[in-house]
C-alpha positions in Angstrom: 62.0 116.4 107.2 62.2 119.4 105.0 59.4 122.1 105.1 56.6 121.1 102.6 56.2 124.6 101.4 59.9 125.0 100.6 59.9 121.7 98.7 56.9 122.7 96.6 58.4 126.1 95.8 61.7 124.5 94.8 59.9 122.2 92.4 58.0 125.0 90.8 61.2 127.0 90.3 62.9 124.1 88.7 60.0 123.5 86.4 60.2 127.0 85.0 63.8 126.8 83.8 65.7 124.4 81.6 69.2 124.7 83.0 68.4 124.3 86.7 68.6 126.7 89.6 71.3 127.7 92.0 70.6 126.7 95.6 72.3 129.8 97.0 70.2 132.1 94.7 67.0 130.2 95.7 67.8 130.6 99.4 68.4 134.3 98.9 65.2 134.8 97.0 63.1 133.0 99.6 64.9 134.6 102.5 65.8 131.3 104.1 69.0 129.7 105.3 70.9 127.8 102.6 70.7 124.6 104.6 66.9 124.7 104.4 67.2 124.4 100.6 69.8 121.7 100.9 67.4 119.7 103.1 64.6 120.1 100.6 66.9 118.8 97.8 67.9 115.8 99.9 64.2 115.0 100.7 63.3 115.1 97.0 66.3 112.9 96.1 65.2 110.4 98.8 61.9 109.9 97.0 63.5 108.6 93.9 64.2 109.9 90.4 62.5 113.3 90.7 65.4 115.8 90.5 69.1 115.6 89.9 71.6 117.7 91.8 75.3 118.4 91.4 77.7 120.0 93.8 79.2 123.3 92.7 81.8 125.5 94.3 80.7 129.1 94.9 83.0 132.1 95.0 82.8 135.9 94.6 85.1 138.9 94.5 85.7 141.4 97.3 87.6 144.6 97.4 90.7 144.6 99.5 91.4 147.4 101.9 93.4 149.2 99.3 90.7 148.5 96.7 88.1 150.1 98.9 90.2 153.2 99.4 90.6 153.5 95.6 86.8 153.0 95.0 86.2 155.9 97.3 89.1 158.3 96.4 90.2 157.2 93.0 93.2 155.2 91.7 96.7 156.2 92.6 97.5 157.3 89.1 94.3 159.4 88.9 95.2 161.1 92.2 98.7 161.8 90.9 97.2 163.4 87.8 94.9 165.5 89.9 97.7 166.7 92.1 99.7 168.2 89.2 99.0 171.9 88.6 99.3 173.5 85.1 102.8 174.8 86.0 103.9 171.3 86.9 105.1 169.8 90.2 108.6 168.8 91.3 109.1 165.1 91.2 110.6 165.2 94.7 107.4 166.8 96.0 105.2 164.2 94.3 107.1 161.4 95.8 106.3 162.7 99.3 102.6 161.9 98.7 101.3 158.5 100.0 100.1 157.5 96.6 103.0 159.2 94.7 105.4 156.4 93.9 102.8 153.8 92.6 100.7 156.5 91.0 103.6 158.1 89.2 104.6 154.7 87.6 101.0 153.9 86.5 100.4 157.5 85.2 103.6 157.3 83.2 102.5 154.0 81.7 99.2 155.5 80.7 101.1 158.5 79.2 99.1 160.9 81.3 102.2 162.7 82.5 105.7 163.5 81.4 109.0 164.3 83.2 111.1 167.4 82.4 114.6 166.6 83.6 116.1 169.9 82.2 114.4 172.0 84.8 116.8 174.0 87.1 115.2 172.9 90.3 115.4 169.2 89.4 113.0 166.9 87.5 109.5 168.3 87.2 106.2 166.5 86.3 103.7 168.0 83.8 100.4 166.7 82.5 100.2 165.5 78.9 96.4 165.3 78.6 93.6 167.6 79.7 91.5 165.0 81.3 91.5 161.2 82.1 89.1 158.4 82.6 89.8 156.5 85.9 88.8 153.0 84.7 90.3 151.3 87.7 88.0 153.1 90.1 85.0 152.4 87.8 85.8 148.7 87.7 86.1 148.6 91.5 82.8 150.4 92.0 81.2 147.6 89.9 82.6 145.0 92.2 81.4 147.0 95.2 77.9 147.0 93.8 78.1 143.2 93.2 77.9 143.7 89.5 81.0 141.8 88.4 79.2 140.3 85.4 80.2 143.4 83.4 83.9 142.7 84.0 85.9 140.2 82.0 88.1 137.6 83.8 91.2 139.3 82.4 90.1 142.6 84.0 89.4 140.9 87.4 92.8 139.1 87.3 94.6 142.4 86.6 92.9 144.0 89.6 93.7 140.9 91.7 97.4 141.2 90.5 97.4 144.8 91.8 96.0 143.5 95.1 92.9 145.5 94.8 90.5 142.5 94.5 90.5 139.2 96.3 88.6 136.0 95.3 86.5 134.7 98.2 84.8 131.3 98.4 81.5 130.9 100.1 83.1 129.0 103.0 84.4 132.3 104.3 80.9 133.2 105.4 80.3 130.0 107.3 80.8 129.2 110.9 83.3 126.5 111.6 83.6 124.2 114.5 86.7 125.3 116.6 89.8 123.2 116.3 90.4 120.7 119.2 94.2 120.9 119.5 94.1 118.2 122.2 92.6 115.6 119.9 94.9 112.7 118.7 95.9 113.1 115.1 95.6 110.4 112.4 98.7 108.2 112.3 100.6 108.9 109.1 100.9 106.1 106.6 104.4 104.6 106.7 106.3 101.4 106.2 106.5 98.8 108.9 109.4 96.4 109.7 108.5 92.7 109.9 109.2 91.2 113.3 112.0 89.1 111.8 113.8 92.2 110.6 113.4 93.8 114.1 114.9 90.8 115.8 117.6 90.5 113.1 118.6 94.1 113.9 119.1 93.2 117.5 121.2 90.2 116.7 123.3 92.2 114.3 123.9 94.8 116.9 125.1 92.1 119.4 127.6 90.8 116.9 128.9 94.3 116.1 129.3 95.1 119.8 131.4 91.9 120.2 133.7 93.1 117.4 132.5 90.8 114.6 132.5 91.7 110.8 129.5 90.9 108.7 130.0 88.4 105.8 128.5 89.1 102.4 125.6 86.7 102.0 124.0 88.0 98.8 124.2 84.7 96.8 121.2 82.4 97.5 122.4 80.1 94.7 125.5 78.1 95.7 127.4 75.2 94.2 127.5 71.8 96.0 131.3 72.2 96.2 131.1 75.2 98.5 127.9 74.1 100.2 129.0 70.5 101.0 132.4 69.4 99.6 134.5 72.2 101.0 133.0 71.5 104.5 134.2 67.9 104.3 130.6 66.6 103.9 130.7 63.4 101.8 128.9 63.2 98.5 126.8 60.3 99.8 125.5 62.3 102.7 121.6 62.2 103.1 121.5 66.0 103.2 122.6 66.0 99.5 119.5 64.1 98.5 116.7 65.8 96.6 114.4 65.1 99.6 116.5 67.6 101.6 117.9 70.0 99.1 116.6 72.2 96.2 118.6 71.6 93.0 118.6 74.1 90.2 117.8 73.0 86.6 119.1 76.2 84.9 121.9 76.8 85.3 122.3 73.2 86.6 126.1 73.2 87.0 128.9 75.6 88.2 132.2 75.6 86.4 134.5 78.1 88.1 136.5 76.7 91.1 140.0 77.3 92.4 141.6 74.2 90.8 144.4 73.6 93.3 142.0 73.9 96.2 139.5 71.6 94.5 142.2 68.9 94.0 143.1 69.1 97.7 139.4 68.7 98.7 139.0 65.8 96.3 142.1 64.1 97.8 141.0 64.5 101.5 137.6 63.1 100.6 138.8 60.1 98.6 142.3 59.4 100.0 142.5 61.3 103.3 145.3 63.5 104.5 146.3 65.8 107.4 146.1 62.8 109.8 142.7 61.7 108.5 141.8 58.6 106.4 139.1 60.5 104.6 135.9 58.8 103.4 137.6 56.4 100.9 135.2 56.9 98.0 135.4 57.9 94.3 134.9 61.7 94.6 133.2 63.1 91.5 133.5 66.7 90.1 130.0 66.2 88.5 128.5 66.0 92.0 130.4 69.0 93.3 129.3 71.1 90.2 125.5 70.8 91.0 123.9 74.2 91.7 121.5 74.4 94.7 119.7 76.8 96.8 122.1 77.0 99.7 121.1 74.9 102.7 123.1 76.9 105.2 125.2 80.1 105.4 128.2 78.0 106.4 128.9 77.9 102.7 129.7 81.6 103.0 131.9 80.9 106.0 133.8 78.4 103.8 134.4 81.0 101.1 135.5 83.6 103.6 137.9 81.2 105.3 139.4 80.1 102.0 139.9 83.8 101.1 141.5 84.4 104.5 144.0 81.5 103.9 145.2 83.1 100.6 146.7 86.0 102.5 148.9 86.4 105.6 146.7 85.1 108.4 145.3 87.4 111.0 142.7 86.4 113.6 139.1 87.3 112.5 135.6 87.2 113.8 132.8 86.9 111.2 129.0 86.7 111.4 126.1 86.4 109.0 122.3 86.5 109.2 120.5 85.5 106.0 118.1 83.1 104.3 118.7 79.4 103.6 116.6 76.8 101.9 115.8 73.2 102.7 113.3 70.8 101.2 111.4 70.4 104.5 107.9 69.1 105.2 106.0 72.2 106.2 104.5 72.2 109.7 104.1 74.6 112.7 107.8 74.8 113.3 109.3 74.1 109.8 109.4 76.0 106.5 111.2 75.4 103.3 113.2 78.7 103.8 114.3 80.3 107.0 117.1 82.5 108.4 120.3 81.2 109.9 122.4 83.2 112.3 126.1 82.2 112.2 129.2 83.3 114.2 132.7 82.3 113.2 136.0 83.0 115.1 139.4 82.0 113.7 142.5 82.4 115.8 145.6 80.6 117.0 145.1 77.8 119.5 141.4 78.1 120.1 139.8 75.3 122.2 136.4 74.0 123.2 136.7 76.2 126.3 137.0 79.3 124.1 133.9 78.2 122.3 131.9 77.7 125.5 133.1 81.1 126.8 132.1 83.1 123.7 128.8 81.3 123.6 128.1 82.3 127.2 129.0 85.9 126.3 126.8 85.8 123.2 123.7 84.3 124.8 124.1 86.5 127.9 123.7 89.5 125.5 120.5 87.9 124.3 119.2 87.7 127.9 119.9 83.9 128.1 122.1 83.0 131.1 121.3 79.3 131.9 123.1 77.2 129.3 123.9 73.6 128.9 126.0 71.9 126.2 125.4 68.4 124.8 127.8 66.5 122.5 126.5 66.2 118.9 127.7 65.2 115.5 128.3 67.5 112.5 130.2 66.4 109.4 132.4 69.5 109.5 132.9 70.1 113.2 134.7 68.0 115.9 134.0 68.3 118.7 130.4 69.4 118.2 127.9 70.7 120.7 124.2 71.4 120.8 123.3 74.4 123.0 120.4 74.3 125.4 118.8 77.0 127.5 116.3 76.7 130.4 113.0 78.1 129.3 111.3 79.6 132.4 107.9 79.6 130.8 108.0 76.0 129.6 109.9 74.9 132.7 112.3 72.8 130.6 115.6 72.9 128.7 115.2 73.7 125.0 117.7 73.7 122.2 118.7 77.2 121.1 121.7 76.5 118.8 124.4 74.2 117.4 128.2 74.7 117.6 131.6 73.1 117.2 135.2 73.4 116.1 135.8 73.1 112.4 137.7 69.9 111.4 141.3 70.0 110.1 140.0 68.1 107.0 138.0 71.3 106.2 140.6 74.0 107.2 144.0 72.6 106.2 143.1 72.1 102.5 142.2 75.8 102.4 145.8 76.6 103.3 145.2 77.9 106.9 148.1 77.4 109.3 148.1 74.1 111.3 147.9 75.9 114.7 144.8 77.9 113.7 141.5 76.8 115.0 138.1 78.0 113.9 135.1 77.8 116.2 131.5 78.4 115.0 127.9 78.4 116.1 124.5 78.9 114.6 120.9 79.2 115.4 117.7 80.2 113.5 116.2 83.6 113.5 112.6 82.4 113.4 112.6 80.6 116.8 113.7 83.5 119.0 111.3 85.8 117.0 108.4 83.4 117.7 109.3 83.3 121.4 109.7 87.0 121.6 106.4 87.9 119.9 104.4 85.0 121.3 103.8 83.3 117.9 103.2 79.5 118.1 103.0 78.7 114.4 105.8 79.7 112.1 103.3 80.1 109.2 101.8 83.0 111.1 105.2 84.7 111.0 106.4 84.0 107.4 104.5 83.3 104.2 101.5 84.4 102.1 99.0 83.8 104.9 100.6 86.2 107.4 98.2 88.8 108.8 99.7 92.2 107.9 98.0 93.7 111.0 100.4 91.6 113.1 103.3 93.3 111.2 101.8 96.7 111.9 101.1 96.1 115.6 104.3 94.3 116.6 106.5 96.6 118.8 110.2 97.2 118.5 112.2 94.1 119.6 114.1 94.7 122.9 116.0 91.6 124.0 116.2 91.3 127.8 120.0 91.6 127.8 
C-alpha cells in the first residue's frame, strides 16, 4: 500500500499541470525513491479511472573521461593555439605534445593556425587570429552542470562523435540482480522431427550399410499399368476395385507406355508365356491406363527392374521408403495412407534360401533375431512368405513383413535374363514406430489429431541392433 501523503501530493501536482508530470522529477523534488512514486501511481490506477500513466524511457548525457579533461583544461585545438608563441612553433615540437596531433587537425579546420613549409628548420606553425572562442569546452561545461537543454541535438551528436559525450539510460544507476550462471537456459525454438522420420532415418541407414541403393519414389500418382499389370496382377483382382484403391478423375488416364513391353505384358496376361498359361482373359488397355494413387512402392521397383533390363544386366540391390495409399476403413491400426519399406535384390540364381538369409541379416540389424516364415500368396511372387517375429512383451509371434521371389511372368516380359532371380520384402514404417514409441493407436501417430507435444518430446530413435 502506497504512502497516503505521497499519493495526495502526486494528485495535487498532476492537477496543477495540463501535460502531466515526470515520475523521476517528482521523486527528486520530494526526496523519495523513485519506486515510492511508482507504487503511488499503481495504487491510484487500481482505484479505477483516476489517472492515466505511460511508460517512458529516461536517458541523459555524461562526459567521457576525455570530455571531463577538456571541460577542465580546454579543447585540444584551444590548447594547441595557446601553445604557439608569436614567433611560431616547429610542427615537430607541437606533435610531441599529448594533445598536438588531434588539436593541430581541429585548429587547422577552424583556421586558427597556418603552416609555413618554407622555413629552413622545417614546417613551422603560426597563429592566424589573435584570440579564439573555445566553444567545445563551453558546451561540455553546460553538460557538466546538467544544463543540456541549451544544446541542440546536432551539437550533442557532434560531441558524441568526438567521444567527448556518452548517452546514458537511467538503468545505469540501478542495482541489478547478479547473473546466475548455473541456471538452465531457455531451450531455443527449433524444428522437431516426427517419430516416423526418426525411425525412417534408422531404416535407411540399415539399407545403406547393407550396400543398397535408394530408388526414386517421388511420384505418388501411378498408372494401373505399373502399379498392377506390370506385376502380373490380373485386371479382375479385388485390389483394383474402388473399395481398395483411390482412382484419379483428372487426369484420369495415362498415355505414355513402352509399347513393346506393354504388348508382352498383355500377352502374358491373356495368353500366357514363359512356361505360364497366364490368366486367359481379355486384357484391356483402358484398364491399364487408369491413374491411381499408388497402392505400394513395388510399382517403383517394377519401373527400376524394367530400366535395368534395358541395359547390360549387373546385380543390384534397391530399397525405398515412402508413402502409399489405400482405400482402407480407418481404425486403430489402419489409415488410408501409410509408409512402405521395400527391399529388392536382383542377381543370378537367387533362391528362397538367399531370401531367408538376407531377411535374417536385415531384421538382426533391427534388433529382431527370432524369426519364422509362413507360406503366403502374392500375385507377383512365388514362392511367397510372411515374416513373423516373437514379441517378448506380448509373448506371441507377430507378423513383421511380407516377402517372396518375383514371378517369371513379371520379370521375363521386362527383358531380364532367364537365370536372373529377384527377391523382395516389405513392411510398414508405422508399425515398428508405434512399437518403438509405445503408441497404441495409429491416429495418435499420424493425422490432424496428433498431439504436437508428442512430436517435441519423442527422443531420437535407436533400434536395439
